[in-house]
C-alpha angles and dihedrals in degrees: 000000000000116000096208129057121204125181122209135178144109121326114274096017094121106266095138091044089056091047090054091048090053091047089054087065093054120089103183134083116296127207135176128064151288125210119219130194114209145155092211099093103045106025114230093015131088112233130183120220134190111225124188114244116238093030132093098242129156127205110271141152088269093064098035114134100177146322116249112255095024116125117260110259138176087256089068092061090047091053091050090048092050101040100031096046090047092051093049092045090050087054094062107123093026118127092224135026123210121205106182103187138001117178143153095292090071094058095098097040096100097179092049092048090051090051091049092052093045087056092046090052091047134087101250113098116242127212110194152153120234114198111219111252136149093241135121089242092059091047093048093051095041091050098042108127093233096049126096108195116202122189115221120205132171087255095051106033097089093048090046090051089056098042106036104089120185090224091056093071107012112120093359093285 
């Protein structure tokens, strides 16, 4: 059985809500990251931030990944490498890693991608969200031998919330 569980599906369908419901069942230390879209840091603009799981952290300039609508630049990959690698490194020793969410923007962040695949090849279970994208990164994660990819739809999300039990995949059991 796969050790890691990733949810995928359309934006706004409830993937992160399901992740949080599964996390509510978990009692041990959690590492990894969440991404959060907000207008609270740069008024009038949506910005996306990488927040470390297991910490009380608010969106701020220090954890800013990008502002929606800005052109993709090499600085974006550098921010993913810095923030994402730090979040995954801080999660060493955790009993569970969260990766909410991985999408096409991370494709060029080589250090971050290496850290993700080191975690996927490791022993610590991962609970994540994989944004659908026609990229090699999406394909590599989706096809990783230790990943179970579950598609969430508006029709299936409630049933998935009732049937996906953390203990059913945690640790490869």
